[in-house]
Gaussian input, Z-matrix of N, CA and C with variables (Angstrom, degrees):
# hf/3-21g

backbone

0 1
 N
 C     1     B1
 C     2     B2     1     A1
 N     3     B3     2     A2     1     D1
 C     4     B4     3     A3     2     D2
 C     5     B5     4     A4     3     D3
 N     6     B6     5     A5     4     D4
 C     7     B7     6     A6     5     D5
 C     8     B8     7     A7     6     D6
 N     9     B9     8     A8     7     D7
 C    10    B10     9     A9     8     D8
 C    11    B11    10    A10     9     D9
 N    12    B12    11    A11    10    D10
 C    13    B13    12    A12    11    D11
 C    14    B14    13    A13    12    D12
 N    15    B15    14    A14    13    D13
 C    16    B16    15    A15    14    D14
 C    17    B17    16    A16    15    D15
 N    18    B18    17    A17    16    D16
 C    19    B19    18    A18    17    D17
 C    20    B20    19    A19    18    D18
 N    21    B21    20    A20    19    D19
 C    22    B22    21    A21    20    D20
 C    23    B23    22    A22    21    D21
 N    24    B24    23    A23    22    D22
 C    25    B25    24    A24    23    D23
 C    26    B26    25    A25    24    D24
 N    27    B27    26    A26    25    D25
 C    28    B28    27    A27    26    D26
 C    29    B29    28    A28    27    D27
 N    30    B30    29    A29    28    D28
 C    31    B31    30    A30    29    D29
 C    32    B32    31    A31    30    D30
 N    33    B33    32    A32    31    D31
 C    34    B34    33    A33    32    D32
 C    35    B35    34    A34    33    D33
 N    36    B36    35    A35    34    D34
 C    37    B37    36    A36    35    D35
 C    38    B38    37    A37    36    D36
 N    39    B39    38    A38    37    D37
 C    40    B40    39    A39    38    D38
 C    41    B41    40    A40    39    D39
 N    42    B42    41    A41    40    D40
 C    43    B43    42    A42    41    D41
 C    44    B44    43    A43    42    D42
 N    45    B45    44    A44    43    D43
 C    46    B46    45    A45    44    D44
 C    47    B47    46    A46    45    D45
 N    48    B48    47    A47    46    D46
 C    49    B49    48    A48    47    D47
 C    50    B50    49    A49    48    D48
 N    51    B51    50    A50    49    D49
 C    52    B52    51    A51    50    D50
 C    53    B53    52    A52    51    D51
 N    54    B54    53    A53    52    D52
 C    55    B55    54    A54    53    D53
 C    56    B56    55    A55    54    D54
 N    57    B57    56    A56    55    D55
 C    58    B58    57    A57    56    D56
 C    59    B59    58    A58    57    D57
 N    60    B60    59    A59    58    D58
 C    61    B61    60    A60    59    D59
 C    62    B62    61    A61    60    D60
 N    63    B63    62    A62    61    D61
 C    64    B64    63    A63    62    D62
 C    65    B65    64    A64    63    D63
 N    66    B66    65    A65    64    D64
 C    67    B67    66    A66    65    D65
 C    68    B68    67    A67    66    D66
 N    69    B69    68    A68    67    D67
 C    70    B70    69    A69    68    D68
 C    71    B71    70    A70    69    D69
 N    72    B72    71    A71    70    D70
 C    73    B73    72    A72    71    D71
 C    74    B74    73    A73    72    D72
 N    75    B75    74    A74    73    D73
 C    76    B76    75    A75    74    D74
 C    77    B77    76    A76    75    D75
 N    78    B78    77    A77    76    D76
 C    79    B79    78    A78    77    D77
 C    80    B80    79    A79    78    D78
 N    81    B81    80    A80    79    D79
 C    82    B82    81    A81    80    D80
 C    83    B83    82    A82    81    D81
 N    84    B84    83    A83    82    D82
 C    85    B85    84    A84    83    D83
 C    86    B86    85    A85    84    D84
 N    87    B87    86    A86    85    D85
 C    88    B88    87    A87    86    D86
 C    89    B89    88    A88    87    D87
 N    90    B90    89    A89    88    D88
 C    91    B91    90    A90    89    D89
 C    92    B92    91    A91    90    D90
 N    93    B93    92    A92    91    D91
 C    94    B94    93    A93    92    D92
 C    95    B95    94    A94    93    D93
 N    96    B96    95    A95    94    D94
 C    97    B97    96    A96    95    D95
 C    98    B98    97    A97    96    D96
 N    99    B99    98    A98    97    D97
 C   100   B100    99    A99    98    D98
 C   101   B101   100   A100    99    D99
 N   102   B102   101   A101   100   D100
 C   103   B103   102   A102   101   D101
 C   104   B104   103   A103   102   D102
 N   105   B105   104   A104   103   D103
 C   106   B106   105   A105   104   D104
 C   107   B107   106   A106   105   D105
 N   108   B108   107   A107   106   D106
 C   109   B109   108   A108   107   D107
 C   110   B110   109   A109   108   D108
 N   111   B111   110   A110   109   D109
 C   112   B112   111   A111   110   D110
 C   113   B113   112   A112   111   D111
 N   114   B114   113   A113   112   D112
 C   115   B115   114   A114   113   D113
 C   116   B116   115   A115   114   D114
 N   117   B117   116   A116   115   D115
 C   118   B118   117   A117   116   D116
 C   119   B119   118   A118   117   D117
 N   120   B120   119   A119   118   D118
 C   121   B121   120   A120   119   D119
 C   122   B122   121   A121   120   D120
 N   123   B123   122   A122   121   D121
 C   124   B124   123   A123   122   D122
 C   125   B125   124   A124   123   D123
 N   126   B126   125   A125   124   D124
 C   127   B127   126   A126   125   D125
 C   128   B128   127   A127   126   D126
 N   129   B129   128   A128   127   D127
 C   130   B130   129   A129   128   D128
 C   131   B131   130   A130   129   D129
 N   132   B132   131   A131   130   D130
 C   133   B133   132   A132   131   D131
 C   134   B134   133   A133   132   D132
 N   135   B135   134   A134   133   D133
 C   136   B136   135   A135   134   D134
 C   137   B137   136   A136   135   D135
 N   138   B138   137   A137   136   D136
 C   139   B139   138   A138   137   D137
 C   140   B140   139   A139   138   D138
 N   141   B141   140   A140   139   D139
 C   142   B142   141   A141   140   D140
 C   143   B143   142   A142   141   D141
 N   144   B144   143   A143   142   D142
 C   145   B145   144   A144   143   D143
 C   146   B146   145   A145   144   D144
 N   147   B147   146   A146   145   D145
 C   148   B148   147   A147   146   D146
 C   149   B149   148   A148   147   D147
 N   150   B150   149   A149   148   D148
 C   151   B151   150   A150   149   D149
 C   152   B152   151   A151   150   D150
 N   153   B153   152   A152   151   D151
 C   154   B154   153   A153   152   D152
 C   155   B155   154   A154   153   D153
 N   156   B156   155   A155   154   D154
 C   157   B157   156   A156   155   D155
 C   158   B158   157   A157   156   D156
 N   159   B159   158   A158   157   D157
 C   160   B160   159   A159   158   D158
 C   161   B161   160   A160   159   D159
 N   162   B162   161   A161   160   D160
 C   163   B163   162   A162   161   D161
 C   164   B164   163   A163   162   D162
 N   165   B165   164   A164   163   D163
 C   166   B166   165   A165   164   D164
 C   167   B167   166   A166   165   D165
 N   168   B168   167   A167   166   D166
 C   169   B169   168   A168   167   D167
 C   170   B170   169   A169   168   D168
 N   171   B171   170   A170   169   D169
 C   172   B172   171   A171   170   D170
 C   173   B173   172   A172   171   D171
 N   174   B174   173   A173   172   D172
 C   175   B175   174   A174   173   D173
 C   176   B176   175   A175   174   D174
 N   177   B177   176   A176   175   D175
 C   178   B178   177   A177   176   D176
 C   179   B179   178   A178   177   D177
 N   180   B180   179   A179   178   D178
 C   181   B181   180   A180   179   D179
 C   182   B182   181   A181   180   D180
 N   183   B183   182   A182   181   D181
 C   184   B184   183   A183   182   D182
 C   185   B185   184   A184   183   D183
 N   186   B186   185   A185   184   D184
 C   187   B187   186   A186   185   D185
 C   188   B188   187   A187   186   D186
 N   189   B189   188   A188   187   D187
 C   190   B190   189   A189   188   D188
 C   191   B191   190   A190   189   D189
 N   192   B192   191   A191   190   D190
 C   193   B193   192   A192   191   D191
 C   194   B194   193   A193   192   D192
 N   195   B195   194   A194   193   D193
 C   196   B196   195   A195   194   D194
 C   197   B197   196   A196   195   D195
 N   198   B198   197   A197   196   D196
 C   199   B199   198   A198   197   D197
 C   200   B200   199   A199   198   D198
 N   201   B201   200   A200   199   D199
 C   202   B202   201   A201   200   D200
 C   203   B203   202   A202   201   D201
 N   204   B204   203   A203   202   D202
 C   205   B205   204   A204   203   D203
 C   206   B206   205   A205   204   D204
 N   207   B207   206   A206   205   D205
 C   208   B208   207   A207   206   D206
 C   209   B209   208   A208   207   D207
 N   210   B210   209   A209   208   D208
 C   211   B211   210   A210   209   D209
 C   212   B212   211   A211   210   D210

   B1=1.4464
   B2=1.5211
   B3=1.3046
   B4=1.4651
   B5=1.5227
   B6=1.3382
   B7=1.4658
   B8=1.5381
   B9=1.3126
   B10=1.4625
   B11=1.5188
   B12=1.3163
   B13=1.4626
   B14=1.5233
   B15=1.3343
   B16=1.4636
   B17=1.5291
   B18=1.3158
   B19=1.4662
   B20=1.5303
   B21=1.3159
   B22=1.4618
   B23=1.5251
   B24=1.3225
   B25=1.4620
   B26=1.5240
   B27=1.3248
   B28=1.4653
   B29=1.5276
   B30=1.3242
   B31=1.4614
   B32=1.5259
   B33=1.3186
   B34=1.4632
   B35=1.5279
   B36=1.3262
   B37=1.4623
   B38=1.5266
   B39=1.3238
   B40=1.4665
   B41=1.5277
   B42=1.3299
   B43=1.4674
   B44=1.5192
   B45=1.3184
   B46=1.4614
   B47=1.5264
   B48=1.3016
   B49=1.4656
   B50=1.5177
   B51=1.3232
   B52=1.4549
   B53=1.5203
   B54=1.3091
   B55=1.4600
   B56=1.5178
   B57=1.3207
   B58=1.4620
   B59=1.5288
   B60=1.3114
   B61=1.4542
   B62=1.5157
   B63=1.3011
   B64=1.4545
   B65=1.5290
   B66=1.3282
   B67=1.4619
   B68=1.5207
   B69=1.3260
   B70=1.4612
   B71=1.5273
   B72=1.3235
   B73=1.4619
   B74=1.5300
   B75=1.3419
   B76=1.4655
   B77=1.5328
   B78=1.3271
   B79=1.4704
   B80=1.5275
   B81=1.3083
   B82=1.4660
   B83=1.5251
   B84=1.3248
   B85=1.4615
   B86=1.5284
   B87=1.3226
   B88=1.4569
   B89=1.5194
   B90=1.3110
   B91=1.4617
   B92=1.5263
   B93=1.3216
   B94=1.4652
   B95=1.5263
   B96=1.3198
   B97=1.4609
   B98=1.5257
   B99=1.3092
   B100=1.4581
   B101=1.5094
   B102=1.3231
   B103=1.4546
   B104=1.5141
   B105=1.3323
   B106=1.4599
   B107=1.5178
   B108=1.3239
   B109=1.4520
   B110=1.5229
   B111=1.3124
   B112=1.4571
   B113=1.5242
   B114=1.3021
   B115=1.4647
   B116=1.5300
   B117=1.3116
   B118=1.4559
   B119=1.5126
   B120=1.3100
   B121=1.4572
   B122=1.5135
   B123=1.3195
   B124=1.4596
   B125=1.5197
   B126=1.3169
   B127=1.4586
   B128=1.5210
   B129=1.3344
   B130=1.4626
   B131=1.5198
   B132=1.3157
   B133=1.4676
   B134=1.5105
   B135=1.3159
   B136=1.4646
   B137=1.5122
   B138=1.3304
   B139=1.4538
   B140=1.5259
   B141=1.3237
   B142=1.4612
   B143=1.5185
   B144=1.3163
   B145=1.4617
   B146=1.5200
   B147=1.3565
   B148=1.4615
   B149=1.5269
   B150=1.3272
   B151=1.4621
   B152=1.5179
   B153=1.3305
   B154=1.4604
   B155=1.5161
   B156=1.3267
   B157=1.4679
   B158=1.5174
   B159=1.3143
   B160=1.4614
   B161=1.5200
   B162=1.3172
   B163=1.4535
   B164=1.5172
   B165=1.3193
   B166=1.4598
   B167=1.5289
   B168=1.3269
   B169=1.4519
   B170=1.5205
   B171=1.3279
   B172=1.4610
   B173=1.5271
   B174=1.3341
   B175=1.4632
   B176=1.5252
   B177=1.3132
   B178=1.4634
   B179=1.5181
   B180=1.3218
   B181=1.4718
   B182=1.5159
   B183=1.3228
   B184=1.4615
   B185=1.5237
   B186=1.3186
   B187=1.4612
   B188=1.5298
   B189=1.3217
   B190=1.4711
   B191=1.5282
   B192=1.3457
   B193=1.4701
   B194=1.5243
   B195=1.3112
   B196=1.4740
   B197=1.5248
   B198=1.3226
   B199=1.4722
   B200=1.5213
   B201=1.3293
   B202=1.4668
   B203=1.5238
   B204=1.3283
   B205=1.4589
   B206=1.5319
   B207=1.3113
   B208=1.4599
   B209=1.5213
   B210=1.3163
   B211=1.4724
   B212=1.5137
   A1=111.05
   A2=118.69
   A3=122.09
   A4=113.32
   A5=120.27
   A6=118.97
   A7=112.64
   A8=116.88
   A9=121.25
   A10=110.05
   A11=116.48
   A12=121.48
   A13=109.89
   A14=117.28
   A15=121.49
   A16=110.65
   A17=117.84
   A18=121.29
   A19=110.66
   A20=116.48
   A21=120.34
   A22=110.67
   A23=117.37
   A24=120.83
   A25=110.49
   A26=117.54
   A27=121.35
   A28=110.81
   A29=117.28
   A30=120.87
   A31=112.08
   A32=116.99
   A33=121.00
   A34=113.31
   A35=118.60
   A36=121.11
   A37=114.00
   A38=118.66
   A39=119.56
   A40=112.74
   A41=117.58
   A42=121.28
   A43=114.53
   A44=117.00
   A45=120.30
   A46=109.75
   A47=115.24
   A48=121.52
   A49=107.03
   A50=116.21
   A51=121.12
   A52=107.70
   A53=116.60
   A54=121.14
   A55=110.43
   A56=114.58
   A57=120.38
   A58=108.65
   A59=115.15
   A60=122.29
   A61=108.75
   A62=117.08
   A63=121.84
   A64=107.63
   A65=116.76
   A66=120.21
   A67=112.89
   A68=117.58
   A69=119.04
   A70=110.01
   A71=116.46
   A72=121.28
   A73=110.68
   A74=116.40
   A75=122.21
   A76=110.44
   A77=117.94
   A78=119.91
   A79=113.77
   A80=118.43
   A81=120.51
   A82=111.06
   A83=116.76
   A84=119.58
   A85=109.78
   A86=116.50
   A87=120.00
   A88=111.63
   A89=116.04
   A90=121.52
   A91=110.46
   A92=116.79
   A93=122.00
   A94=111.52
   A95=116.57
   A96=120.88
   A97=113.56
   A98=117.54
   A99=121.29
   A100=113.92
   A101=117.16
   A102=121.09
   A103=108.31
   A104=115.85
   A105=121.47
   A106=111.96
   A107=116.41
   A108=122.22
   A109=109.04
   A110=115.68
   A111=121.16
   A112=107.38
   A113=118.83
   A114=127.61
   A115=111.88
   A116=114.73
   A117=123.02
   A118=107.24
   A119=116.64
   A120=122.36
   A121=108.12
   A122=117.16
   A123=121.81
   A124=107.62
   A125=115.82
   A126=121.64
   A127=108.31
   A128=114.61
   A129=121.57
   A130=109.11
   A131=115.57
   A132=121.89
   A133=106.90
   A134=115.35
   A135=118.93
   A136=112.68
   A137=116.79
   A138=121.28
   A139=115.10
   A140=117.07
   A141=120.73
   A142=110.33
   A143=116.12
   A144=120.92
   A145=109.51
   A146=115.13
   A147=119.54
   A148=112.70
   A149=117.62
   A150=119.87
   A151=108.89
   A152=115.26
   A153=120.28
   A154=109.33
   A155=114.97
   A156=122.98
   A157=107.21
   A158=117.18
   A159=121.56
   A160=109.25
   A161=115.83
   A162=121.27
   A163=112.36
   A164=114.97
   A165=121.52
   A166=110.69
   A167=115.68
   A168=122.79
   A169=109.18
   A170=115.99
   A171=118.18
   A172=107.78
   A173=117.71
   A174=121.55
   A175=111.68
   A176=118.02
   A177=120.46
   A178=112.38
   A179=116.78
   A180=120.94
   A181=111.44
   A182=116.68
   A183=120.44
   A184=109.87
   A185=117.46
   A186=120.55
   A187=110.86
   A188=117.69
   A189=120.60
   A190=110.45
   A191=117.02
   A192=120.29
   A193=109.92
   A194=117.08
   A195=120.88
   A196=110.71
   A197=116.93
   A198=120.88
   A199=111.56
   A200=117.34
   A201=120.34
   A202=111.90
   A203=116.91
   A204=120.57
   A205=112.01
   A206=116.74
   A207=121.27
   A208=112.68
   A209=117.48
   A210=120.59
   A211=111.78
   D1=-11.74
   D2=-176.71
   D3=-55.64
   D4=-48.06
   D5=179.89
   D6=-62.99
   D7=-37.22
   D8=178.38
   D9=-65.64
   D10=-42.10
   D11=178.78
   D12=-61.62
   D13=-42.91
   D14=179.62
   D15=-63.12
   D16=-40.34
   D17=178.70
   D18=-63.79
   D19=-43.45
   D20=179.18
   D21=-66.33
   D22=-40.47
   D23=178.80
   D24=-60.35
   D25=-40.95
   D26=179.13
   D27=-66.78
   D28=-40.72
   D29=-178.47
   D30=-65.43
   D31=-38.65
   D32=-174.00
   D33=-102.22
   D34=13.93
   D35=-172.55
   D36=-58.35
   D37=-24.91
   D38=178.70
   D39=-89.59
   D40=-10.84
   D41=-176.29
   D42=-115.50
   D43=-19.23
   D44=-174.95
   D45=-154.52
   D46=154.99
   D47=174.30
   D48=-107.26
   D49=119.37
   D50=176.96
   D51=-106.90
   D52=127.00
   D53=-179.44
   D54=-130.33
   D55=160.43
   D56=178.87
   D57=-121.31
   D58=147.65
   D59=177.55
   D60=-129.32
   D61=126.95
   D62=175.28
   D63=-86.46
   D64=107.79
   D65=-176.52
   D66=-73.83
   D67=-13.75
   D68=173.25
   D69=-75.45
   D70=-33.60
   D71=177.90
   D72=-78.96
   D73=-36.38
   D74=-176.89
   D75=-124.36
   D76=66.51
   D77=-176.01
   D78=-63.49
   D79=-29.12
   D80=-179.17
   D81=-64.98
   D82=-36.79
   D83=178.79
   D84=-69.79
   D85=-40.19
   D86=175.79
   D87=-58.39
   D88=-42.13
   D89=178.03
   D90=-66.64
   D91=-44.01
   D92=-179.25
   D93=-55.89
   D94=-39.23
   D95=-178.08
   D96=-98.67
   D97=8.48
   D98=175.42
   D99=63.82
   D100=36.13
   D101=179.81
   D102=-78.75
   D103=116.70
   D104=-178.36
   D105=-119.05
   D106=-10.75
   D107=-177.69
   D108=-132.16
   D109=140.13
   D110=178.45
   D111=-116.32
   D112=125.93
   D113=-0.38
   D114=-83.59
   D115=153.95
   D116=170.12
   D117=-126.53
   D118=127.80
   D119=176.85
   D120=-101.08
   D121=127.68
   D122=178.59
   D123=-122.81
   D124=131.31
   D125=179.36
   D126=-103.28
   D127=128.62
   D128=176.79
   D129=-115.90
   D130=136.20
   D131=171.90
   D132=-132.11
   D133=126.46
   D134=-178.73
   D135=61.32
   D136=29.01
   D137=178.82
   D138=81.57
   D139=2.42
   D140=-179.13
   D141=-116.77
   D142=143.18
   D143=176.67
   D144=-70.16
   D145=129.10
   D146=179.97
   D147=-119.15
   D148=-16.78
   D149=178.92
   D150=-163.41
   D151=162.13
   D152=177.19
   D153=-154.34
   D154=152.63
   D155=179.19
   D156=-141.56
   D157=122.05
   D158=177.18
   D159=-100.93
   D160=140.89
   D161=177.30
   D162=103.71
   D163=157.67
   D164=-178.03
   D165=-71.98
   D166=146.23
   D167=177.85
   D168=-125.87
   D169=150.00
   D170=170.99
   D171=-77.72
   D172=171.36
   D173=-174.46
   D174=-59.19
   D175=-45.44
   D176=-179.50
   D177=-61.06
   D178=-43.23
   D179=179.73
   D180=-66.55
   D181=-40.01
   D182=178.50
   D183=-64.88
   D184=-43.92
   D185=179.82
   D186=-62.84
   D187=-41.66
   D188=177.92
   D189=-64.25
   D190=-40.88
   D191=178.36
   D192=-59.55
   D193=-45.09
   D194=179.95
   D195=-66.96
   D196=-45.75
   D197=-179.89
   D198=-58.37
   D199=-39.07
   D200=178.28
   D201=-63.15
   D202=-28.33
   D203=-179.91
   D204=-79.09
   D205=-21.14
   D206=-176.99
   D207=-83.34
   D208=-12.72
   D209=-178.89
   D210=-71.27

């Protein structure tokens, strides 16, 4: 999913910040946010979690997920 994530990050770079976290390197953060499946997408607004999606997405699905968060 990495190449798809990079494409989406480039498309939305002026509207959203997309970041990645390696839960093997930072297991405490994974635990803090209850990440049990890789990949897990978590949307934060104002520092608070507002949505999440577990599992891999194709580019179109990922873009729609992000677009829905921008409304």
